[in-house]
Each structure stands twice: as structure tokens, then as C-alpha cells.
N, CA, C, O and the ligand as a Tripos MOL2 file, in Angstrom:
@<TRIPOS>MOLECULE
protein
  261   259    66     0     0
PROTEIN
NO_CHARGES

@<TRIPOS>ATOM
      1 N           0.8410   -1.1930    0.0000 N.3       1 MET1
      2 CA          0.0000    0.0000    0.0000 C.3       1 MET1
      3 C           0.8800    1.2480    0.0000 C.2       1 MET1
      4 O           1.9550    1.2600    0.6000 O.2       1 MET1
      5 N           0.4260    2.2680   -0.6590 N.am      2 MET2
      6 CA          1.1570    3.5220   -0.6880 C.3       2 MET2
      7 C           0.9230    4.2640    0.6220 C.2       2 MET2
      8 O          -0.1930    4.2950    1.1400 O.2       2 MET2
      9 N           1.9750    4.8540    1.1420 N.am      3 THR3
     10 CA          1.8070    5.6100    2.3700 C.3       3 THR3
     11 C           2.3610    7.0150    2.2230 C.2       3 THR3
     12 O           3.2950    7.2570    1.4580 O.2       3 THR3
     13 N           1.7820    7.9140    2.9520 N.am      4 CYS4
     14 CA          2.1720    9.3180    2.9510 C.3       4 CYS4
     15 C           3.4490    9.5010    3.7560 C.2       4 CYS4
     16 O           3.9150    8.5880    4.4370 O.2       4 CYS4
     17 N           3.9980   10.6970    3.6590 N.am      5 ARG5
     18 CA          5.1830   11.0380    4.4430 C.3       5 ARG5
     19 C           4.8740   10.9500    5.9420 C.2       5 ARG5
     20 O           5.7580   10.6540    6.7460 O.2       5 ARG5
     21 N           3.6250   11.2050    6.3090 N.am      6 CYS6
     22 CA          3.2420   11.1830    7.7230 C.3       6 CYS6
     23 C           2.9210    9.7740    8.1830 C.2       6 CYS6
     24 O           2.6610    9.5590    9.3660 O.2       6 CYS6
     25 N           2.9320    8.8170    7.2780 N.am      7 GLY7
     26 CA          2.6590    7.4370    7.6590 C.3       7 GLY7
     27 C           1.2290    7.0120    7.4050 C.2       7 GLY7
     28 O           0.8950    5.8350    7.5420 O.2       7 GLY7
     29 N           0.3780    7.9620    7.0370 N.am      8 GLY8
     30 CA         -1.0200    7.6310    6.7650 C.3       8 GLY8
     31 C          -1.1770    6.9830    5.4060 C.2       8 GLY8
     32 O          -0.3220    7.1410    4.5340 O.2       8 GLY8
     33 N          -2.2580    6.2590    5.2240 N.am      9 PRO9
     34 CA         -2.5110    5.5930    3.9470 C.3       9 PRO9
     35 C          -2.9190    6.5960    2.8650 C.2       9 PRO9
     36 O          -3.6630    7.5440    3.1160 O.2       9 PRO9
     37 N          -2.4080    6.3550    1.6560 N.am     10 LEU10
     38 CA         -2.7810    7.2050    0.5310 C.3      10 LEU10
     39 C          -3.9120    6.5400   -0.2430 C.2      10 LEU10
     40 O          -3.8950    5.3320   -0.4790 O.2      10 LEU10
     41 N          -4.8820    7.3350   -0.6280 N.am     11 ARG11
     42 CA         -5.9740    6.8000   -1.4400 C.3      11 ARG11
     43 C          -6.0490    7.5490   -2.7570 C.2      11 ARG11
     44 O          -5.7920    8.7510   -2.8270 O.2      11 ARG11
     45 N          -6.4060    6.8160   -3.7930 N.am     12 LEU12
     46 CA         -6.5650    7.4280   -5.1050 C.3      12 LEU12
     47 C          -7.7440    8.3930   -5.0890 C.2      12 LEU12
     48 O          -8.7960    8.0980   -4.5210 O.2      12 LEU12
     49 N          -7.5590    9.5340   -5.7120 N.am     13 ASP13
     50 CA         -8.6490   10.4790   -5.8680 C.3      13 ASP13
     51 C          -9.5300   10.0400   -7.0310 C.2      13 ASP13
     52 O          -9.1530   10.1780   -8.1950 O.2      13 ASP13
     53 N         -10.7050    9.5110   -6.7040 N.am     14 LEU14
     54 CA        -11.5500    8.9180   -7.7380 C.3      14 LEU14
     55 C         -12.1580    9.9670   -8.6690 C.2      14 LEU14
     56 O         -12.4090    9.7000   -9.8450 O.2      14 LEU14
     57 N         -12.3880   11.1570   -8.1270 N.am     15 GLY15
     58 CA        -12.9240   12.2130   -8.9720 C.3      15 GLY15
     59 C         -11.9620   12.5650  -10.0930 C.2      15 GLY15
     60 O         -12.3580   12.8150  -11.2320 O.2      15 GLY15
     61 N         -10.7010   12.5750   -9.7360 N.am     16 HIS16
     62 CA         -9.6730   12.8610  -10.7420 C.3      16 HIS16
     63 C          -9.6500   11.7680  -11.8060 C.2      16 HIS16
     64 O          -9.4830   12.0470  -12.9930 O.2      16 HIS16
     65 N          -9.8160   10.5340  -11.3710 N.am     17 ILE17
     66 CA         -9.7650    9.4180  -12.3080 C.3      17 ILE17
     67 C         -10.9260    9.4680  -13.3020 C.2      17 ILE17
     68 O         -10.7370    9.2500  -14.4980 O.2      17 ILE17
     69 N         -12.1150    9.7560  -12.8000 N.am     18 SER18
     70 CA        -13.2500    9.7960  -13.7180 C.3      18 SER18
     71 C         -13.0980   10.9490  -14.6970 C.2      18 SER18
     72 O         -13.5500   10.8690  -15.8390 O.2      18 SER18
     73 N         -12.4630   12.0120  -14.2460 N.am     19 GLU19
     74 CA        -12.2080   13.1280  -15.1460 C.3      19 GLU19
     75 C         -11.2150   12.7270  -16.2360 C.2      19 GLU19
     76 O         -11.3960   13.0530  -17.4090 O.2      19 GLU19
     77 N         -10.1750   12.0220  -15.8320 N.am     20 ALA20
     78 CA         -9.1900   11.5470  -16.8010 C.3      20 ALA20
     79 C          -9.8460   10.6030  -17.8030 C.2      20 ALA20
     80 O          -9.5030   10.5890  -18.9850 O.2      20 ALA20
     81 N         -10.7890    9.8220  -17.3080 N.am     21 GLN21
     82 CA        -11.4870    8.8930  -18.1870 C.3      21 GLN21
     83 C         -12.3430    9.6600  -19.1860 C.2      21 GLN21
     84 O         -12.4120    9.3060  -20.3630 O.2      21 GLN21
     85 N         -12.9890   10.7080  -18.7050 N.am     22 ARG22
     86 CA        -13.8590   11.4990  -19.5740 C.3      22 ARG22
     87 C         -13.0470   12.1050  -20.7140 C.2      22 ARG22
     88 O         -13.5240   12.1990  -21.8450 O.2      22 ARG22
     89 N         -11.8150   12.5140  -20.4070 N.am     23 PHE23
     90 CA        -10.9690   13.0900  -21.4440 C.3      23 PHE23
     91 C         -10.1410   12.0350  -22.1560 C.2      23 PHE23
     92 O          -9.2700   12.3470  -22.9690 O.2      23 PHE23
     93 N         -10.4300   10.7790  -21.8340 N.am     24 ASN24
     94 CA         -9.8150    9.6450  -22.5230 C.3      24 ASN24
     95 C          -8.2990    9.6480  -22.3910 C.2      24 ASN24
     96 O          -7.5880    9.3090  -23.3360 O.2      24 ASN24
     97 N          -7.8170   10.0230  -21.2440 N.am     25 CYS25
     98 CA         -6.3660   10.0530  -21.0540 C.3      25 CYS25
     99 C          -5.9750    9.3320  -19.7720 C.2      25 CYS25
    100 O          -4.9690    9.6600  -19.1430 O.2      25 CYS25
    101 N          -6.7790    8.3530  -19.3960 N.am     26 LEU26
    102 CA         -6.5210    7.6560  -18.1410 C.3      26 LEU26
    103 C          -5.1850    6.9200  -18.1560 C.2      26 LEU26
    104 O          -4.5040    6.8210  -17.1360 O.2      26 LEU26
    105 N          -4.8240    6.4050  -19.3300 N.am     27 THR27
    106 CA         -3.6030    5.5950  -19.3870 C.3      27 THR27
    107 C          -2.3480    6.4530  -19.2680 C.2      27 THR27
    108 O          -1.2890    5.9580  -18.8800 O.2      27 THR27
    109 N          -2.4640    7.7400  -19.6010 N.am     28 THR28
    110 CA         -1.2800    8.5960  -19.5450 C.3      28 THR28
    111 C          -1.3420    9.5920  -18.3960 C.2      28 THR28
    112 O          -0.3380   10.2210  -18.0630 O.2      28 THR28
    113 N          -2.5090    9.7390  -17.7940 N.am     29 ALA29
    114 CA         -2.6710   10.7410  -16.7480 C.3      29 ALA29
    115 C          -1.8480   10.3880  -15.5180 C.2      29 ALA29
    116 O          -1.6430    9.2180  -15.1940 O.2      29 ALA29
    117 N          -1.3870   11.4260  -14.8490 N.am     30 ARG30
    118 CA         -0.7640   11.1760  -13.5650 C.3      30 ARG30
    119 C          -1.8720   10.8980  -12.5640 C.2      30 ARG30
    120 O          -3.0090   11.3360  -12.7410 O.2      30 ARG30
    121 N          -1.5330   10.1690  -11.5170 N.am     31 LEU31
    122 CA         -2.5410    9.7900  -10.5340 C.3      31 LEU31
    123 C          -2.4580   10.7180   -9.3320 C.2      31 LEU31
    124 O          -1.3760   11.0250   -8.8330 O.2      31 LEU31
    125 N          -3.6120   11.1490   -8.8860 N.am     32 LEU32
    126 CA         -3.6700   12.0230   -7.7150 C.3      32 LEU32
    127 C          -4.0300   11.1880   -6.4850 C.2      32 LEU32
    128 O          -5.0780   10.5450   -6.4310 O.2      32 LEU32
    129 N          -3.1410   11.2180   -5.5150 N.am     33 TRP33
    130 CA         -3.3570   10.4690   -4.2820 C.3      33 TRP33
    131 C          -3.6010   11.4520   -3.1530 C.2      33 TRP33
    132 O          -3.0460   12.5510   -3.1350 O.2      33 TRP33
    133 N          -4.4390   11.0400   -2.2110 N.am     34 LYS34
    134 CA         -4.6730   11.8850   -1.0470 C.3      34 LYS34
    135 C          -4.4650   11.0910    0.2220 C.2      34 LYS34
    136 O          -4.8560    9.9290    0.3280 O.2      34 LYS34
    137 N          -3.8370   11.7510    1.1850 N.am     35 CYS35
    138 CA         -3.5860   11.0950    2.4660 C.3      35 CYS35
    139 C          -4.8380   11.1410    3.3220 C.2      35 CYS35
    140 O          -5.4950   12.1770    3.4260 O.2      35 CYS35
    141 N          -5.1650   10.0110    3.9340 N.am     36 CYS36
    142 CA         -6.3520    9.9440    4.7810 C.3      36 CYS36
    143 C          -6.1410   10.6640    6.1040 C.2      36 CYS36
    144 O          -7.1050   11.0930    6.7370 O.2      36 CYS36
    145 N          -4.9070   10.7970    6.5210 N.am     37 LEU37
    146 CA         -4.6340   11.3970    7.8270 C.3      37 LEU37
    147 C          -4.4710   12.9090    7.7440 C.2      37 LEU37
    148 O          -5.1950   13.6510    8.4070 O.2      37 LEU37
    149 N          -3.5270   13.3630    6.9340 N.am     38 CYS38
    150 CA         -3.2200   14.7900    6.9220 C.3      38 CYS38
    151 C          -3.8450   15.5140    5.7350 C.2      38 CYS38
    152 O          -3.8050   16.7420    5.6700 O.2      38 CYS38
    153 N          -4.4210   14.7660    4.7950 N.am     39 GLY39
    154 CA         -5.0990   15.3920    3.6750 C.3      39 GLY39
    155 C          -4.1610   15.8900    2.5930 C.2      39 GLY39
    156 O          -4.5990   16.5360    1.6410 O.2      39 GLY39
    157 N          -2.8960   15.6040    2.7250 N.am     40 ARG40
    158 CA         -1.9150   16.0290    1.7370 C.3      40 ARG40
    159 C          -2.1780   15.3080    0.4230 C.2      40 ARG40
    160 O          -2.4520   14.1080    0.4120 O.2      40 ARG40
    161 N          -2.0960   16.0350   -0.6770 N.am     41 SER41
    162 CA         -2.2870   15.3960   -1.9690 C.3      41 SER41
    163 C          -0.9480   15.2180   -2.6450 C.2      41 SER41
    164 O          -0.0130   15.9900   -2.4320 O.2      41 SER41
    165 N          -0.8740   14.1890   -3.4590 N.am     42 LEU42
    166 CA          0.4050   13.7920   -4.0250 C.3      42 LEU42
    167 C           0.1760   13.3240   -5.4530 C.2      42 LEU42
    168 O          -0.6690   12.4670   -5.7110 O.2      42 LEU42
    169 N           0.9410   13.8970   -6.3790 N.am     43 TRP43
    170 CA          0.8600   13.4620   -7.7740 C.3      43 TRP43
    171 C           1.9420   12.4420   -8.0330 C.2      43 TRP43
    172 O           3.1130   12.6590   -7.7190 O.2      43 TRP43
    173 N           1.5430   11.3400   -8.6010 N.am     44 LEU44
    174 CA          2.5390   10.3310   -8.9290 C.3      44 LEU44
    175 C           2.3670    9.8930  -10.3740 C.2      44 LEU44
    176 O           1.2520    9.6900  -10.8540 O.2      44 LEU44
    177 N           3.4910    9.7540  -11.0530 N.am     45 GLU45
    178 CA          3.4540    9.1570  -12.3750 C.3      45 GLU45
    179 C           3.0350    7.7090  -12.2250 C.2      45 GLU45
    180 O           3.3740    7.0580  -11.2370 O.2      45 GLU45
    181 N           2.3000    7.2050  -13.2010 N.am     46 GLN46
    182 CA          1.8610    5.8150  -13.1090 C.3      46 GLN46
    183 C           3.0480    4.8660  -13.0960 C.2      46 GLN46
    184 O           2.9900    3.8020  -12.4790 O.2      46 GLN46
    185 N           4.1240    5.2480  -13.7760 N.am     47 ALA47
    186 CA          5.3160    4.4000  -13.7970 C.3      47 ALA47
    187 C           5.8850    4.2610  -12.3940 C.2      47 ALA47
    188 O           6.3290    3.1850  -11.9930 O.2      47 ALA47
    189 N           5.8670    5.3620  -11.6550 N.am     48 ALA48
    190 CA          6.3820    5.3290  -10.2890 C.3      48 ALA48
    191 C           5.5070    4.4400   -9.4220 C.2      48 ALA48
    192 O           6.0050    3.6780   -8.5940 O.2      48 ALA48
    193 N           4.2020    4.5440   -9.6200 N.am     49 VAL49
    194 CA          3.2750    3.7230   -8.8540 C.3      49 VAL49
    195 C           3.4640    2.2520   -9.1970 C.2      49 VAL49
    196 O           3.4940    1.3910   -8.3180 O.2      49 VAL49
    197 N           3.5880    1.9840  -10.4790 N.am     50 ALA50
    198 CA          3.7050    0.5990  -10.9210 C.3      50 ALA50
    199 C           4.9810   -0.0400  -10.3860 C.2      50 ALA50
    200 O           4.9980   -1.2190  -10.0300 O.2      50 ALA50
    201 N           6.0440    0.7500  -10.3350 N.am     51 SER51
    202 CA          7.3010    0.1820   -9.8730 C.3      51 SER51
    203 C           7.2310   -0.1400   -8.3850 C.2      51 SER51
    204 O           7.9780   -0.9890   -7.8960 O.2      51 SER51
    205 N           6.3400    0.5330   -7.6640 N.am     52 ARG52
    206 CA          6.2330    0.2890   -6.2290 C.3      52 ARG52
    207 C           5.2650   -0.8410   -5.9240 C.2      52 ARG52
    208 O           5.5120   -1.6520   -5.0310 O.2      52 ARG52
    209 N           4.1890   -0.8950   -6.6470 N.am     53 SER53
    210 CA          3.1280   -1.8200   -6.2280 C.3      53 SER53
    211 C           2.7290   -2.7680   -7.3540 C.2      53 SER53
    212 O           1.6780   -3.4050   -7.2870 O.2      53 SER53
    213 N           3.5610   -2.8620   -8.3850 N.am     54 GLY54
    214 CA          3.2240   -3.7640   -9.4780 C.3      54 GLY54
    215 C           2.0590   -3.2390  -10.2910 C.2      54 GLY54
    216 O           1.7920   -2.0370  -10.3010 O.2      54 GLY54
    217 N           1.3690   -4.1320  -10.9680 N.am     55 SER55
    218 CA          0.2920   -3.7050  -11.8450 C.3      55 SER55
    219 C          -1.0430   -3.7080  -11.1220 C.2      55 SER55
    220 O          -2.0780   -3.4300  -11.7270 O.2      55 SER55
    221 N          -1.0290   -4.0150   -9.8510 N.am     56 VAL56
    222 CA         -2.2780   -4.1110   -9.0880 C.3      56 VAL56
    223 C          -3.0240   -2.7870   -9.0840 C.2      56 VAL56
    224 O          -4.2460   -2.7430   -9.2280 O.2      56 VAL56
    225 N          -2.2510   -1.6860   -8.9140 N.am     57 THR57
    226 CA         -2.8810   -0.3960   -8.7490 C.3      57 THR57
    227 C          -3.7300   -0.0150   -9.9530 C.2      57 THR57
    228 O          -4.8660    0.4340   -9.7990 O.2      57 THR57
    229 N          -3.1890   -0.1910  -11.1350 N.am     58 LEU58
    230 CA         -3.9460    0.1780  -12.3190 C.3      58 LEU58
    231 C          -5.1700   -0.7010  -12.4820 C.2      58 LEU58
    232 O          -6.2300   -0.2240  -12.8870 O.2      58 LEU58
    233 N          -5.0350   -1.9780  -12.1700 N.am     59 ALA59
    234 CA         -6.1760   -2.8800  -12.2600 C.3      59 ALA59
    235 C          -7.2670   -2.4200  -11.3080 C.2      59 ALA59
    236 O          -8.4460   -2.4050  -11.6600 O.2      59 ALA59
    237 N          -6.8650   -2.0430  -10.0940 N.am     60 GLU60
    238 CA         -7.8370   -1.5510   -9.1310 C.3      60 GLU60
    239 C          -8.4780   -0.2600   -9.6260 C.2      60 GLU60
    240 O          -9.6830   -0.0470   -9.4920 O.2      60 GLU60
    241 N          -7.6390    0.5880  -10.1990 N.am     61 THR61
    242 CA         -8.1370    1.8570  -10.7000 C.3      61 THR61
    243 C          -9.2500    1.6500  -11.7090 C.2      61 THR61
    244 O         -10.2780    2.3260  -11.6580 O.2      61 THR61
    245 N          -9.0460    0.7160  -12.6230 N.am     62 LYS62
    246 CA        -10.0520    0.4700  -13.6470 C.3      62 LYS62
    247 C         -11.2930   -0.1570  -13.0430 C.2      62 LYS62
    248 O         -12.4060    0.0830  -13.5120 O.2      62 LYS62
    249 N         -11.1060   -0.9650  -11.9990 N.am     63 ALA63
    250 CA        -12.2520   -1.6150  -11.3750 C.3      63 ALA63
    251 C         -13.1650   -0.6050  -10.6900 C.2      63 ALA63
    252 O         -14.3880   -0.7310  -10.7460 O.2      63 ALA63
    253 N         -12.5790    0.3870  -10.0510 N.am     64 VAL64
    254 CA        -13.4070    1.3240   -9.2920 C.3      64 VAL64
    255 C         -13.9010    2.4890  -10.1410 C.2      64 VAL64
    256 O         -14.8940    3.1270   -9.7880 O.2      64 VAL64
    257 N         -13.2340    2.7760  -11.2400 N.am     65 ALA65
    258 CA        -13.5860    3.9590  -12.0200 C.3      65 ALA65
    259 C         -14.8180    3.7240  -12.8800 C.2      65 ALA65
    260 O         -15.2490    4.6240  -13.6010 O.2      65 ALA65
    261 ZN         -0.2340   12.3280    5.4110 Zn       66 ZN66
@<TRIPOS>BOND
     1     1     2 1
     2     2     3 1
     3     3     4 2
     4     3     5 am
     5     5     6 1
     6     6     7 1
     7     7     8 2
     8     7     9 am
     9     9    10 1
    10    10    11 1
    11    11    12 2
    12    11    13 am
    13    13    14 1
    14    14    15 1
    15    15    16 2
    16    15    17 am
    17    17    18 1
    18    18    19 1
    19    19    20 2
    20    19    21 am
    21    21    22 1
    22    22    23 1
    23    23    24 2
    24    23    25 am
    25    25    26 1
    26    26    27 1
    27    27    28 2
    28    27    29 am
    29    29    30 1
    30    30    31 1
    31    31    32 2
    32    31    33 am
    33    33    34 1
    34    34    35 1
    35    35    36 2
    36    35    37 am
    37    37    38 1
    38    38    39 1
    39    39    40 2
    40    39    41 am
    41    41    42 1
    42    42    43 1
    43    43    44 2
    44    43    45 am
    45    45    46 1
    46    46    47 1
    47    47    48 2
    48    47    49 am
    49    49    50 1
    50    50    51 1
    51    51    52 2
    52    51    53 am
    53    53    54 1
    54    54    55 1
    55    55    56 2
    56    55    57 am
    57    57    58 1
    58    58    59 1
    59    59    60 2
    60    59    61 am
    61    61    62 1
    62    62    63 1
    63    63    64 2
    64    63    65 am
    65    65    66 1
    66    66    67 1
    67    67    68 2
    68    67    69 am
    69    69    70 1
    70    70    71 1
    71    71    72 2
    72    71    73 am
    73    73    74 1
    74    74    75 1
    75    75    76 2
    76    75    77 am
    77    77    78 1
    78    78    79 1
    79    79    80 2
    80    79    81 am
    81    81    82 1
    82    82    83 1
    83    83    84 2
    84    83    85 am
    85    85    86 1
    86    86    87 1
    87    87    88 2
    88    87    89 am
    89    89    90 1
    90    90    91 1
    91    91    92 2
    92    91    93 am
    93    93    94 1
    94    94    95 1
    95    95    96 2
    96    95    97 am
    97    97    98 1
    98    98    99 1
    99    99   100 2
   100    99   101 am
   101   101   102 1
   102   102   103 1
   103   103   104 2
   104   103   105 am
   105   105   106 1
   106   106   107 1
   107   107   108 2
   108   107   109 am
   109   109   110 1
   110   110   111 1
   111   111   112 2
   112   111   113 am
   113   113   114 1
   114   114   115 1
   115   115   116 2
   116   115   117 am
   117   117   118 1
   118   118   119 1
   119   119   120 2
   120   119   121 am
   121   121   122 1
   122   122   123 1
   123   123   124 2
   124   123   125 am
   125   125   126 1
   126   126   127 1
   127   127   128 2
   128   127   129 am
   129   129   130 1
   130   130   131 1
   131   131   132 2
   132   131   133 am
   133   133   134 1
   134   134   135 1
   135   135   136 2
   136   135   137 am
   137   137   138 1
   138   138   139 1
   139   139   140 2
   140   139   141 am
   141   141   142 1
   142   142   143 1
   143   143   144 2
   144   143   145 am
   145   145   146 1
   146   146   147 1
   147   147   148 2
   148   147   149 am
   149   149   150 1
   150   150   151 1
   151   151   152 2
   152   151   153 am
   153   153   154 1
   154   154   155 1
   155   155   156 2
   156   155   157 am
   157   157   158 1
   158   158   159 1
   159   159   160 2
   160   159   161 am
   161   161   162 1
   162   162   163 1
   163   163   164 2
   164   163   165 am
   165   165   166 1
   166   166   167 1
   167   167   168 2
   168   167   169 am
   169   169   170 1
   170   170   171 1
   171   171   172 2
   172   171   173 am
   173   173   174 1
   174   174   175 1
   175   175   176 2
   176   175   177 am
   177   177   178 1
   178   178   179 1
   179   179   180 2
   180   179   181 am
   181   181   182 1
   182   182   183 1
   183   183   184 2
   184   183   185 am
   185   185   186 1
   186   186   187 1
   187   187   188 2
   188   187   189 am
   189   189   190 1
   190   190   191 1
   191   191   192 2
   192   191   193 am
   193   193   194 1
   194   194   195 1
   195   195   196 2
   196   195   197 am
   197   197   198 1
   198   198   199 1
   199   199   200 2
   200   199   201 am
   201   201   202 1
   202   202   203 1
   203   203   204 2
   204   203   205 am
   205   205   206 1
   206   206   207 1
   207   207   208 2
   208   207   209 am
   209   209   210 1
   210   210   211 1
   211   211   212 2
   212   211   213 am
   213   213   214 1
   214   214   215 1
   215   215   216 2
   216   215   217 am
   217   217   218 1
   218   218   219 1
   219   219   220 2
   220   219   221 am
   221   221   222 1
   222   222   223 1
   223   223   224 2
   224   223   225 am
   225   225   226 1
   226   226   227 1
   227   227   228 2
   228   227   229 am
   229   229   230 1
   230   230   231 1
   231   231   232 2
   232   231   233 am
   233   233   234 1
   234   234   235 1
   235   235   236 2
   236   235   237 am
   237   237   238 1
   238   238   239 1
   239   239   240 2
   240   239   241 am
   241   241   242 1
   242   242   243 1
   243   243   244 2
   244   243   245 am
   245   245   246 1
   246   246   247 1
   247   247   248 2
   248   247   249 am
   249   249   250 1
   250   250   251 1
   251   251   252 2
   252   251   253 am
   253   253   254 1
   254   254   255 1
   255   255   256 2
   256   255   257 am
   257   257   258 1
   258   258   259 1
   259   259   260 2
@<TRIPOS>SUBSTRUCTURE
     1 MET1         2 RESIDUE 1 A MET
     2 MET2         6 RESIDUE 1 A MET
     3 THR3        10 RESIDUE 1 A THR
     4 CYS4        14 RESIDUE 1 A CYS
     5 ARG5        18 RESIDUE 1 A ARG
     6 CYS6        22 RESIDUE 1 A CYS
     7 GLY7        26 RESIDUE 1 A GLY
     8 GLY8        30 RESIDUE 1 A GLY
     9 PRO9        34 RESIDUE 1 A PRO
    10 LEU10       38 RESIDUE 1 A LEU
    11 ARG11       42 RESIDUE 1 A ARG
    12 LEU12       46 RESIDUE 1 A LEU
    13 ASP13       50 RESIDUE 1 A ASP
    14 LEU14       54 RESIDUE 1 A LEU
    15 GLY15       58 RESIDUE 1 A GLY
    16 HIS16       62 RESIDUE 1 A HIS
    17 ILE17       66 RESIDUE 1 A ILE
    18 SER18       70 RESIDUE 1 A SER
    19 GLU19       74 RESIDUE 1 A GLU
    20 ALA20       78 RESIDUE 1 A ALA
    21 GLN21       82 RESIDUE 1 A GLN
    22 ARG22       86 RESIDUE 1 A ARG
    23 PHE23       90 RESIDUE 1 A PHE
    24 ASN24       94 RESIDUE 1 A ASN
    25 CYS25       98 RESIDUE 1 A CYS
    26 LEU26      102 RESIDUE 1 A LEU
    27 THR27      106 RESIDUE 1 A THR
    28 THR28      110 RESIDUE 1 A THR
    29 ALA29      114 RESIDUE 1 A ALA
    30 ARG30      118 RESIDUE 1 A ARG
    31 LEU31      122 RESIDUE 1 A LEU
    32 LEU32      126 RESIDUE 1 A LEU
    33 TRP33      130 RESIDUE 1 A TRP
    34 LYS34      134 RESIDUE 1 A LYS
    35 CYS35      138 RESIDUE 1 A CYS
    36 CYS36      142 RESIDUE 1 A CYS
    37 LEU37      146 RESIDUE 1 A LEU
    38 CYS38      150 RESIDUE 1 A CYS
    39 GLY39      154 RESIDUE 1 A GLY
    40 ARG40      158 RESIDUE 1 A ARG
    41 SER41      162 RESIDUE 1 A SER
    42 LEU42      166 RESIDUE 1 A LEU
    43 TRP43      170 RESIDUE 1 A TRP
    44 LEU44      174 RESIDUE 1 A LEU
    45 GLU45      178 RESIDUE 1 A GLU
    46 GLN46      182 RESIDUE 1 A GLN
    47 ALA47      186 RESIDUE 1 A ALA
    48 ALA48      190 RESIDUE 1 A ALA
    49 VAL49      194 RESIDUE 1 A VAL
    50 ALA50      198 RESIDUE 1 A ALA
    51 SER51      202 RESIDUE 1 A SER
    52 ARG52      206 RESIDUE 1 A ARG
    53 SER53      210 RESIDUE 1 A SER
    54 GLY54      214 RESIDUE 1 A GLY
    55 SER55      218 RESIDUE 1 A SER
    56 VAL56      222 RESIDUE 1 A VAL
    57 THR57      226 RESIDUE 1 A THR
    58 LEU58      230 RESIDUE 1 A LEU
    59 ALA59      234 RESIDUE 1 A ALA
    60 GLU60      238 RESIDUE 1 A GLU
    61 THR61      242 RESIDUE 1 A THR
    62 LYS62      246 RESIDUE 1 A LYS
    63 ALA63      250 RESIDUE 1 A ALA
    64 VAL64      254 RESIDUE 1 A VAL
    65 ALA65      258 RESIDUE 1 A ALA
    66 ZN66       261 GROUP 0 **** ****
């Protein structure tokens, strides 16, 4: 799982994802993550995410979007 600098869990911003989908750029869009604890938002390239957590994240992204 992705974690924030403060140690809190990061969650994908689903609103951002649906917007990326609407503009048909989900595969290239950067992912916006938000910390559940401190509310800090974090932009991550999908490549960076994939290298950390494998391909699970993108699969989950498509499932929830
Ligand atoms: Zn945090």
C-alpha cells in the first residue's frame, strides 16, 4: 500500500480518475493520491506507482472507475 510522508494511507482520488477517463487520457494521466490522515495530496506518475506496487494499482483503478 502507498503511504504518505506522515505514515497515513494514501488513497486514489476517484474524482480525478473519472475526469481523466472522460478526457480519454486515463492511461497517460498522472494519478492524484490523497492522504487519509493529513489530507496532503500527491501526484505520482503511473510508472512510479507501478514500480512500487506492481500492476495491481492500475487494475484496481479500472475496477473502481
Ligand atoms: Zn499524510
